[in-house]
Backbone as CSV, one residue per row, in Angstrom:
resi,resn,N_x,N_y,N_z,CA_x,CA_y,CA_z,C_x,C_y,C_z
1,MET,68.993,-163.118,12.349,70.124,-163.816,12.971,71.200,-164.076,11.928
2,SER,72.441,-163.759,12.260,73.542,-163.929,11.331,73.904,-165.407,11.175
3,THR,74.612,-165.696,10.092,75.074,-167.071,9.856,76.028,-167.514,10.962
4,PHE,76.850,-166.581,11.440,77.798,-166.903,12.514,77.059,-167.313,13.782
5,GLU,76.033,-166.545,14.140,75.267,-166.885,15.341,74.530,-168.205,15.172
6,ALA,74.000,-168.451,13.966,73.322,-169.718,13.706,74.273,-170.896,13.874
7,ALA,75.510,-170.738,13.394,76.512,-171.799,13.550,76.851,-172.022,15.020
8,LEU,76.960,-170.919,15.778,77.247,-171.048,17.201,76.124,-171.800,17.920
9,ARG,74.892,-171.453,17.600,73.769,-172.108,18.257,73.694,-173.601,17.899
10,GLY,73.917,-173.901,16.634,73.918,-175.302,16.239,75.018,-176.089,16.932
11,GLY,76.210,-175.509,17.012,77.308,-176.173,17.707,77.023,-176.360,19.177
12,ALA,76.421,-175.347,19.802,76.093,-175.450,21.226,75.090,-176.569,21.487
13,VAL,74.057,-176.648,20.656,73.036,-177.682,20.849,73.632,-179.079,20.680
14,VAL,74.446,-179.259,19.653,75.056,-180.574,19.409,75.989,-180.958,20.553
15,LEU,76.828,-180.019,20.980,77.795,-180.305,22.045,77.084,-180.606,23.360
16,LEU,76.058,-179.828,23.681,75.308,-180.062,24.912,74.545,-181.380,24.857
17,ALA,74.039,-181.743,23.691,73.351,-183.029,23.549,74.319,-184.189,23.786
18,LEU,75.538,-184.071,23.269,76.546,-185.114,23.495,76.917,-185.201,24.966
19,LEU,77.056,-184.048,25.621,77.364,-184.047,27.055,76.242,-184.702,27.851
20,ALA,74.993,-184.417,27.471,73.856,-185.029,28.162,73.862,-186.540,27.975
21,ALA,74.168,-186.997,26.759,74.180,-188.431,26.485,75.267,-189.138,27.289
22,THR,76.465,-188.556,27.343,77.551,-189.184,28.098,77.274,-189.154,29.598
23,ALA,76.618,-188.082,30.063,76.279,-188.017,31.491,75.255,-189.081,31.852
24,LEU,74.294,-189.320,30.973,73.280,-190.340,31.249,73.904,-191.726,31.353
25,LEU,74.973,-191.972,30.612,75.638,-193.262,30.680,76.253,-193.505,32.056
26,GLY,76.604,-192.426,32.761,77.226,-192.584,34.071,76.297,-192.360,35.237
27,ARG,74.986,-192.276,34.993,74.063,-191.945,36.086,73.962,-193.056,37.121
28,ARG,74.270,-194.309,36.748,74.197,-195.397,37.716,75.345,-195.339,38.699
29,ARG,76.466,-194.760,38.279,77.614,-194.652,39.166,77.499,-193.448,40.078
30,SER,76.857,-192.388,39.597,76.766,-191.166,40.383,75.422,-190.500,40.150
31,PRO,74.677,-190.194,41.220,73.408,-189.467,41.050,73.606,-188.113,40.390
32,ALA,74.781,-187.502,40.584,75.034,-186.185,40.011,75.020,-186.215,38.493
33,ALA,75.339,-187.355,37.888,75.398,-187.430,36.432,74.031,-187.181,35.806
34,GLY,72.978,-187.699,36.427,71.633,-187.469,35.903,71.247,-186.008,35.938
35,TYR,71.606,-185.315,37.016,71.321,-183.886,37.103,72.162,-183.104,36.095
36,GLY,73.401,-183.556,35.865,74.236,-182.910,34.862,73.648,-183.042,33.466
37,ALA,73.057,-184.210,33.182,72.409,-184.404,31.887,71.217,-183.470,31.733
38,LEU,70.432,-183.321,32.795,69.283,-182.425,32.738,69.725,-180.978,32.565
39,PHE,70.833,-180.602,33.190,71.363,-179.241,33.018,71.781,-179.006,31.569
40,ALA,72.445,-179.992,30.962,72.859,-179.849,29.564,71.648,-179.722,28.645
41,VAL,70.597,-180.505,28.905,69.388,-180.425,28.093,68.719,-179.058,28.263
42,SER,68.678,-178.548,29.488,68.074,-177.240,29.739,68.847,-176.131,29.042
43,ALA,70.190,-176.225,29.075,71.006,-175.219,28.390,70.804,-175.293,26.880
44,ALA,70.666,-176.513,26.338,70.405,-176.657,24.904,69.048,-176.064,24.537
45,ALA,68.064,-176.232,25.428,66.746,-175.631,25.191,66.849,-174.112,25.137
46,TYR,67.676,-173.533,26.012,67.865,-172.076,25.970,68.482,-171.649,24.643
47,ALA,69.457,-172.422,24.135,70.091,-172.071,22.869,69.083,-172.032,21.727
48,ILE,68.005,-172.795,21.846,66.982,-172.828,20.797,65.970,-171.707,20.979
49,VAL,65.415,-171.585,22.193,64.315,-170.627,22.390,64.790,-169.183,22.374
50,SER,66.097,-168.951,22.559,66.599,-167.577,22.543,66.978,-167.107,21.146
51,ILE,66.711,-167.931,20.125,66.929,-167.481,18.746,66.054,-166.246,18.505
52,PRO,66.626,-165.144,18.019,65.839,-163.899,17.872,64.540,-164.082,17.108
53,ASP,64.544,-164.909,16.073,63.333,-165.096,15.271,62.255,-165.890,16.011
54,LEU,62.625,-166.557,17.109,61.657,-167.380,17.844,61.195,-166.749,19.147
55,VAL,61.869,-165.677,19.565,61.557,-165.088,20.866,60.097,-164.674,20.963
56,HIS,59.568,-164.074,19.921,58.194,-163.578,19.950,57.229,-164.498,19.194
57,LEU,57.697,-165.706,18.880,56.840,-166.665,18.175,56.034,-167.475,19.189
58,HIS,54.726,-167.494,19.053,53.857,-168.223,19.969,53.447,-169.549,19.316
59,ALA,54.325,-170.521,19.422,54.074,-171.837,18.854,54.011,-172.858,19.988
60,ALA,53.143,-173.842,19.857,52.943,-174.823,20.924,54.208,-175.630,21.197
61,TRP,54.969,-175.942,20.139,56.157,-176.775,20.333,57.265,-176.054,21.085
62,LEU,57.190,-174.717,21.127,58.213,-173.951,21.847,57.963,-173.901,23.351
63,ALA,56.711,-174.101,23.780,56.374,-173.964,25.204,57.186,-174.911,26.092
64,PRO,57.274,-176.228,25.789,58.084,-177.102,26.650,59.554,-176.704,26.688
65,LEU,60.097,-176.273,25.551,61.494,-175.850,25.520,61.705,-174.599,26.350
66,ARG,60.748,-173.678,26.303,60.863,-172.456,27.102,60.812,-172.772,28.594
67,LEU,59.952,-173.690,28.985,59.862,-174.061,30.391,61.148,-174.758,30.850
68,LEU,61.707,-175.621,29.998,62.995,-176.243,30.321,64.072,-175.191,30.500
69,SER,64.075,-174.212,29.607,65.071,-173.149,29.664,64.934,-172.336,30.949
70,ILE,63.698,-172.022,31.320,63.469,-171.223,32.531,63.981,-171.957,33.769
71,GLY,63.880,-173.276,33.791,64.304,-174.049,34.962,65.795,-174.291,35.063
72,THR,66.585,-173.759,34.119,68.030,-174.024,34.105,68.733,-173.624,35.401
73,PRO,68.489,-172.433,35.987,69.189,-172.093,37.239,68.901,-173.087,38.363
74,ALA,67.657,-173.579,38.454,67.315,-174.541,39.503,68.028,-175.867,39.271
75,VAL,68.114,-176.294,38.009,68.817,-177.542,37.705,70.308,-177.390,38.000
76,PHE,70.859,-176.219,37.700,72.275,-175.967,37.988,72.534,-176.052,39.489
77,TRP,71.664,-175.440,40.290,71.812,-175.536,41.745,71.714,-176.990,42.207
78,LEU,70.767,-177.730,41.658,70.593,-179.129,42.043,71.819,-179.948,41.667
79,TRP,72.377,-179.684,40.501,73.550,-180.424,40.046,74.758,-180.152,40.941
80,THR,75.009,-178.883,41.254,76.159,-178.553,42.100,75.990,-179.132,43.496
81,THR,74.766,-179.138,44.008,74.527,-179.718,45.325,74.807,-181.216,45.313
82,ALA,74.356,-181.905,44.266,74.599,-183.344,44.163,76.085,-183.646,44.019
83,CYS,76.821,-182.763,43.344,78.247,-182.988,43.125,79.078,-182.779,44.386
84,PHE,78.770,-181.742,45.152,79.705,-181.295,46.176,79.169,-181.319,47.607
85,ASP,77.924,-181.696,47.815,77.393,-181.796,49.165,77.486,-183.253,49.625
86,ASP,78.337,-183.504,50.634,78.542,-184.876,51.109,77.278,-185.466,51.721
87,GLU,76.363,-184.617,52.164,75.146,-185.100,52.807,73.994,-185.276,51.813
88,PHE,74.237,-185.045,50.529,73.155,-185.067,49.546,72.559,-186.463,49.397
89,GLN,71.225,-186.508,49.409,70.488,-187.745,49.165,69.439,-187.459,48.095
90,PRO,69.467,-188.184,46.975,68.482,-187.924,45.915,67.055,-188.124,46.399
91,SER,66.175,-187.203,46.066,64.754,-187.316,46.406,63.973,-186.372,45.508
92,TRP,62.685,-186.663,45.348,61.840,-185.810,44.528,61.670,-184.427,45.146
93,GLY,61.814,-184.330,46.469,61.683,-183.040,47.129,62.743,-182.046,46.701
94,LYS,63.896,-182.561,46.229,64.971,-181.668,45.785,64.562,-180.870,44.542
95,PHE,63.532,-181.335,43.836,63.087,-180.648,42.626,62.089,-179.524,42.916
96,LEU,61.829,-179.249,44.182,60.863,-178.210,44.528,61.256,-176.837,43.976
97,PRO,62.532,-176.388,44.128,62.889,-175.086,43.531,62.674,-175.068,42.017
98,TRP,62.996,-176.181,41.344,62.770,-176.250,39.898,61.281,-176.145,39.580
99,LEU,60.458,-176.844,40.374,59.017,-176.822,40.131,58.449,-175.419,40.330
100,VAL,58.913,-174.717,41.371,58.441,-173.356,41.621,58.843,-172.433,40.483
101,LEU,60.107,-172.534,40.054,60.599,-171.654,38.997,59.859,-171.911,37.678
102,VAL,59.695,-173.172,37.320,59.010,-173.509,36.076,57.526,-173.139,36.151
103,SER,56.924,-173.310,37.329,55.508,-172.945,37.479,55.304,-171.448,37.298
104,LEU,56.197,-170.653,37.871,56.113,-169.203,37.672,56.299,-168.842,36.198
105,GLY,57.239,-169.537,35.553,57.438,-169.291,34.136,56.225,-169.682,33.307
106,ALA,55.566,-170.785,33.691,54.363,-171.212,32.974,53.245,-170.183,33.115
107,VAL,53.146,-169.589,34.302,52.134,-168.548,34.503,52.396,-167.367,33.570
108,CYS,53.681,-167.024,33.408,54.026,-165.903,32.532,53.760,-166.242,31.071
109,ILE,54.149,-167.450,30.651,54.074,-167.804,29.233,52.658,-168.187,28.822
110,LEU,52.044,-169.069,29.611,50.751,-169.617,29.205,49.585,-168.717,29.597
111,ALA,49.688,-168.072,30.779,48.596,-167.213,31.230,48.804,-165.749,30.861
112,GLY,50.010,-165.411,30.429,50.269,-164.036,30.017,50.430,-163.056,31.156
113,TRP,50.740,-163.557,32.358,50.920,-162.670,33.510,52.370,-162.170,33.536
114,VAL,52.668,-161.188,32.730,54.045,-160.704,32.630,54.523,-160.049,33.923
115,VAL,53.608,-159.692,34.797,54.012,-159.056,36.063,54.774,-160.035,36.949
116,VAL,54.701,-161.327,36.630,55.392,-162.337,37.444,56.851,-162.482,37.024
117,TRP,57.228,-161.938,35.854,58.593,-162.104,35.370,59.655,-161.621,36.358
118,PRO,59.468,-160.477,37.047,60.493,-160.080,38.035,60.732,-161.146,39.101
119,ALA,59.668,-161.837,39.529,59.844,-162.911,40.516,60.630,-164.069,39.922
120,VAL,60.367,-164.378,38.646,61.113,-165.446,37.975,62.593,-165.093,37.915
121,LYS,62.905,-163.858,37.513,64.299,-163.423,37.401,64.986,-163.403,38.765
122,ALA,64.268,-162.934,39.794,64.854,-162.862,41.131,65.168,-164.258,41.659
123,LEU,64.236,-165.206,41.475,64.466,-166.573,41.938,65.603,-167.231,41.155
124,ALA,65.678,-166.944,39.857,66.760,-167.498,39.042,68.120,-166.996,39.528
125,LEU,68.206,-165.696,39.832,69.465,-165.141,40.343,69.818,-165.727,41.699
126,LEU,68.813,-165.919,42.547,69.058,-166.496,43.869,69.608,-167.914,43.747
127,LEU,69.016,-168.732,42.891,69.466,-170.114,42.721,70.859,-170.172,42.096
128,ALA,71.131,-169.282,41.136,72.473,-169.238,40.548,73.507,-168.843,41.596
129,GLY,73.159,-167.863,42.446,74.072,-167.458,43.513,74.318,-168.562,44.517
130,LEU,73.265,-169.280,44.902,73.419,-170.403,45.829,74.291,-171.498,45.224
131,ALA,74.140,-171.728,43.921,74.944,-172.753,43.258,76.420,-172.361,43.257
132,VAL,76.715,-171.091,42.949,78.106,-170.633,42.953,78.690,-170.742,44.360
133,TRP,77.920,-170.378,45.365,78.399,-170.497,46.748,78.667,-171.963,47.090
134,GLN,77.779,-172.860,46.669,77.951,-174.287,46.931,79.235,-174.804,46.293
135,VAL,79.516,-174.313,45.090,80.703,-174.770,44.369,81.983,-174.287,45.036
136,LEU,82.020,-173.003,45.414,83.256,-172.410,45.924,83.470,-172.625,47.412
137,ALA,82.401,-172.877,48.159,82.520,-172.950,49.621,83.461,-174.052,50.062
138,GLY,83.408,-175.205,49.424,84.231,-176.325,49.873,85.483,-176.552,49.058
139,ARG,85.827,-175.605,48.175,86.976,-175.842,47.303,88.278,-175.948,48.077
140,ALA,88.457,-175.128,49.102,89.725,-175.126,49.835,90.003,-176.471,50.492
141,GLY,88.953,-177.167,50.913,89.153,-178.443,51.585,88.988,-179.647,50.692
142,ASP,88.806,-179.440,49.386,88.630,-180.553,48.458,89.994,-181.177,48.178
143,LEU,90.119,-182.471,48.393,91.406,-183.149,48.255,91.655,-183.675,46.848
144,VAL,90.666,-183.594,45.957,90.814,-184.108,44.595,91.072,-182.936,43.651
145,GLU,92.279,-182.902,43.054,92.677,-181.749,42.251,91.788,-181.565,41.031
146,ALA,91.407,-182.664,40.368,90.548,-182.541,39.187,89.212,-181.925,39.553
147,ARG,88.708,-182.278,40.722,87.428,-181.730,41.155,87.563,-180.270,41.568
148,ARG,88.724,-179.887,42.065,88.949,-178.477,42.400,88.886,-177.620,41.136
149,ARG,89.493,-178.102,40.051,89.422,-177.360,38.788,87.994,-177.349,38.259
150,PHE,87.299,-178.463,38.434,85.918,-178.554,37.982,85.045,-177.544,38.715
151,ARG,85.332,-177.302,39.998,84.576,-176.316,40.773,84.732,-174.921,40.157
152,VAL,85.950,-174.557,39.770,86.193,-173.220,39.222,85.448,-173.048,37.901
153,ILE,85.519,-174.059,37.043,84.835,-173.961,35.755,83.328,-173.864,35.959
154,LEU,82.803,-174.613,36.916,81.376,-174.538,37.189,80.974,-173.149,37.670
155,ALA,81.746,-172.620,38.636,81.385,-171.325,39.219,81.510,-170.199,38.208
156,VAL,82.675,-170.138,37.537,82.927,-169.042,36.609,82.167,-169.245,35.303
157,GLY,82.219,-170.466,34.774,81.622,-170.730,33.477,80.117,-170.748,33.502
158,ALA,79.545,-171.601,34.353,78.093,-171.783,34.331,77.364,-170.795,35.227
159,GLY,77.798,-170.661,36.474,77.083,-169.806,37.417,77.029,-168.351,36.979
160,LEU,78.183,-167.801,36.631,78.206,-166.398,36.219,77.508,-166.199,34.882
161,LEU,77.591,-167.192,33.995,76.894,-167.077,32.712,75.386,-167.038,32.909
162,ILE,74.877,-167.911,33.774,73.432,-167.918,34.052,73.000,-166.580,34.643
163,ALA,73.782,-166.079,35.602,73.444,-164.797,36.221,73.495,-163.659,35.197
164,ALA,74.524,-163.665,34.339,74.648,-162.600,33.345,73.494,-162.620,32.350
165,ILE,73.125,-163.809,31.879,72.024,-163.913,30.921,70.711,-163.485,31.576
166,THR,70.512,-163.877,32.827,69.286,-163.497,33.538,69.154,-161.980,33.646
167,ILE,70.283,-161.317,33.921,70.258,-159.860,34.076,70.094,-159.166,32.726
168,THR,70.878,-159.586,31.733,70.861,-158.887,30.441,69.551,-159.089,29.692
169,GLU,68.872,-160.211,29.918,67.597,-160.427,29.235,66.539,-159.417,29.674
170,ALA,66.729,-158.840,30.856,65.776,-157.834,31.332,66.035,-156.461,30.731
171,MET,67.157,-156.310,30.021,67.487,-155.023,29.418,66.844,-154.921,28.030
172,PRO,66.501,-153.704,27.606,65.904,-153.546,26.274,66.864,-153.905,25.154
173,TYR,68.158,-153.646,25.354,69.170,-154.008,24.358,70.485,-154.232,25.089
174,HIS,71.192,-155.279,24.686,72.514,-155.481,25.252,73.424,-156.024,24.156
175,GLY,74.657,-155.609,24.217,75.639,-156.015,23.228,76.934,-155.278,23.501
176,ALA,77.948,-155.552,22.686,79.245,-154.894,22.861,79.957,-154.852,21.522
177,GLY,80.528,-153.684,21.211,81.293,-153.550,19.983,80.485,-153.812,18.731
178,GLY,79.208,-153.508,18.765,78.373,-153.746,17.603,77.892,-155.169,17.458
179,ILE,78.306,-156.066,18.374,77.875,-157.465,18.337,76.611,-157.595,19.171
180,PRO,75.534,-158.154,18.630,74.292,-158.292,19.410,74.487,-159.130,20.663
181,GLY,73.709,-158.816,21.674,73.811,-159.556,22.924,73.476,-161.021,22.768
182,THR,72.550,-161.351,21.869,72.206,-162.766,21.664,73.404,-163.561,21.155
183,THR,74.207,-162.935,20.309,75.407,-163.609,19.809,76.424,-163.806,20.918
184,LEU,76.592,-162.777,21.754,77.530,-162.893,22.877,77.085,-163.981,23.852
185,ASP,75.783,-164.051,24.117,75.275,-165.055,25.053,75.543,-166.468,24.550
186,VAL,75.239,-166.711,23.292,75.412,-168.066,22.773,76.891,-168.401,22.598
187,ALA,77.726,-167.403,22.338,79.167,-167.643,22.257,79.704,-168.074,23.619
188,ALA,79.242,-167.406,24.671,79.641,-167.807,26.025,79.139,-169.210,26.348
189,LEU,77.946,-169.543,25.865,77.397,-170.883,26.088,78.244,-171.944,25.403
190,VAL,78.706,-171.655,24.200,79.575,-172.597,23.487,80.886,-172.795,24.236
191,ILE,81.466,-171.698,24.725,82.722,-171.795,25.473,82.529,-172.640,26.723
192,MET,81.416,-172.423,27.443,81.137,-173.204,28.653,80.993,-174.684,28.308
193,ALA,80.221,-175.002,27.261,80.019,-176.397,26.877,81.339,-177.043,26.452
194,PHE,82.173,-176.278,25.737,83.461,-176.803,25.294,84.376,-177.071,26.500
195,ALA,84.330,-176.186,27.494,85.133,-176.401,28.699,84.686,-177.653,29.437
196,PHE,83.378,-177.860,29.527,82.869,-179.073,30.158,83.312,-180.314,29.391
197,ALA,83.290,-180.219,28.062,83.695,-181.362,27.237,85.173,-181.683,27.458
198,LEU,86.011,-180.655,27.567,87.426,-180.886,27.821,87.647,-181.510,29.185
199,MET,86.918,-181.043,30.177,87.024,-181.635,31.508,86.596,-183.102,31.462
200,ARG,85.543,-183.377,30.740,85.054,-184.747,30.604,86.080,-185.617,29.895
201,LEU,86.770,-185.044,28.899,87.710,-185.809,28.099,89.001,-186.102,28.849
202,PHE,89.516,-185.093,29.576,90.837,-185.245,30.170,90.810,-185.570,31.666
203,ASP,89.929,-184.918,32.419,89.900,-185.139,33.859,88.810,-186.087,34.287
204,GLU,87.773,-186.257,33.453,86.634,-187.105,33.759,86.118,-186.844,35.172
205,PRO,85.529,-185.639,35.434,85.107,-185.273,36.777,84.064,-186.202,37.348
206,ASN,83.222,-186.830,36.491,82.221,-187.730,37.041,82.865,-188.890,37.766
207,ASP,84.091,-189.267,37.321,84.758,-190.381,37.976,85.339,-189.993,39.329
208,VAL,85.632,-188.694,39.525,86.179,-188.294,40.813,85.084,-187.858,41.771
209,LEU,83.857,-187.742,41.281,82.763,-187.363,42.165,82.218,-188.552,42.926
210,VAL,82.491,-189.740,42.469,82.014,-190.938,43.149,83.068,-192.015,43.007
211,ALA,83.322,-192.712,44.092,84.332,-193.759,44.055,83.797,-194.974,43.327
212,PRO,84.557,-195.524,42.374,84.090,-196.709,41.671,84.085,-197.918,42.587
213,SER,83.261,-198.881,42.248,83.198,-200.102,43.036,84.507,-200.852,42.890
214,PRO,85.082,-201.338,43.994,86.359,-202.040,43.895,86.187,-203.358,43.165
215,LEU,87.196,-203.708,42.367,87.182,-204.980,41.667,87.585,-206.092,42.620
216,PRO,87.014,-207.272,42.488,87.405,-208.369,43.364,88.852,-208.756,43.106
217,ALA,89.594,-208.912,44.154,91.003,-209.248,44.030,91.172,-210.733,43.755
218,LEU,92.170,-211.055,42.947,92.496,-212.447,42.707,93.164,-213.028,43.942
219,ALA,93.063,-214.326,44.059,93.616,-214.981,45.252,95.106,-214.720,45.380
220,ALA,95.813,-214.693,44.221,97.265,-214.484,44.276,97.619,-213.062,44.655
221,ASP,96.690,-212.122,44.412,96.971,-210.713,44.692,96.563,-210.300,46.093
222,ARG,95.845,-211.161,46.790,95.354,-210.775,48.108,96.498,-210.747,49.111
223,PRO,96.567,-209.694,49.932,97.628,-209.632,50.935,97.380,-210.648,52.045
224,ALA,98.411,-210.902,52.762,98.286,-211.829,53.888,97.363,-211.245,54.945
225,GLU,96.698,-212.117,55.680,95.785,-211.666,56.723,96.556,-210.867,57.764
226,PRO,96.082,-209.629,58.109,96.791,-208.834,59.112,96.632,-209.432,60.505
227,THR,97.606,-209.143,61.329,97.515,-209.603,62.712,96.509,-208.743,63.467
228,PRO,95.761,-209.308,64.384,94.771,-208.530,65.147,95.454,-207.395,65.915
229,PRO,94.820,-206.202,65.980,95.428,-205.085,66.716,95.447,-205.361,68.214
230,ASP,96.467,-204.813,68.873,96.519,-204.960,70.326,95.619,-203.904,70.969
231,ALA,95.583,-203.849,72.269,94.661,-202.964,72.989,94.926,-201.497,72.675
232,GLN,96.210,-201.096,72.645,96.538,-199.695,72.375,96.144,-199.317,70.947
233,GLU,96.370,-200.212,70.000,95.997,-199.920,68.619,94.482,-199.828,68.449
234,ARG,93.749,-200.638,69.218,92.282,-200.560,69.133,91.773,-199.222,69.628
235,VAL,92.398,-198.672,70.652,92.007,-197.358,71.166,92.279,-196.282,70.125
236,LEU,93.471,-196.340,69.507,93.807,-195.358,68.472,92.884,-195.486,67.259
237,LEU,92.562,-196.732,66.883,91.681,-196.946,65.736,90.279,-196.398,66.010
238,ALA,89.796,-196.595,67.234,88.476,-196.073,67.596,88.475,-194.549,67.560
239,ALA,89.560,-193.923,68.039,89.646,-192.463,68.017,89.697,-191.941,66.580
240,LEU,90.447,-192.653,65.723,90.536,-192.237,64.321,89.185,-192.353,63.630
241,ARG,88.479,-193.438,63.882,87.157,-193.613,63.286,86.187,-192.533,63.758
242,ARG,86.278,-192.167,65.025,85.396,-191.129,65.549,85.690,-189.786,64.878
243,LEU,86.973,-189.475,64.699,87.346,-188.219,64.047,86.858,-188.159,62.597
244,MET,86.948,-189.290,61.897,86.608,-189.288,60.481,85.118,-189.480,60.237
245,GLU,84.471,-190.387,60.968,83.082,-190.731,60.693,82.093,-189.817,61.406
246,GLU,82.395,-189.401,62.617,81.470,-188.579,63.402,81.825,-187.087,63.300
247,ASP,83.081,-186.757,63.551,83.496,-185.345,63.519,83.772,-184.843,62.110
248,LYS,83.912,-185.785,61.131,84.183,-185.408,59.726,85.377,-184.455,59.629
249,ALA,86.498,-184.844,60.264,87.675,-183.977,60.300,88.262,-183.742,58.915
250,TYR,88.019,-184.661,57.977,88.589,-184.513,56.643,87.993,-183.326,55.882
251,ARG,86.874,-182.780,56.374,86.265,-181.635,55.700,86.934,-180.316,56.095
252,GLU,87.692,-180.330,57.179,88.285,-179.086,57.678,89.566,-178.779,56.906
253,GLU,89.685,-177.545,56.464,90.873,-177.145,55.713,92.115,-177.310,56.573
254,GLY,93.165,-177.890,55.975,94.423,-178.083,56.686,94.469,-179.363,57.491
């Protein structure tokens, strides 16, 4: 491994660790933040276990990191679902795809059943594709501009990167212009992590994914009590509530 690639991997691990730490700080405000932290940790695990000198090393301490790395596509799907699915409710059942993917990976790594690897790769590609679809499907109707940009970075940066790495790892050799594929993969990982950090710094997407709790108003700032609506206004208000709460009209583009 070249010094340049080693520097890239070290930078990726540090940056992803910082992203995970900041996401954990916001997990009480948004369930998606906890999944984002787990995604960052899984990506950092990949940056470690994909080091060329460690790929064929059978060490006990590498097994948990390899399993974390294998589960990255499932965590990415879970994170995007928590971010952009209005009906999402946190539950342990949501981790079933992750458990299946990691279990298949454990069979390959610990039991040596390499014939299962195609199933692992196929499931990883399926979950990455579902995550990209989840991200892009509702972008047209998303009313928050910062979150619309966040959707594009997620789809292009993370989803396509996961799919590309999953495919290229199955090849005997991959690279471009004399640069090894491992260097290209980790360089793309650094770019993705840096883009997430910039979004966190300037747009703070976690803040637009969940509405903050309103602060109690001071007595002097409170508006005057509104007058009760008349009969016609009550009918219009009921119709508006039905459109928004039952029909979910705000989800429809336009």
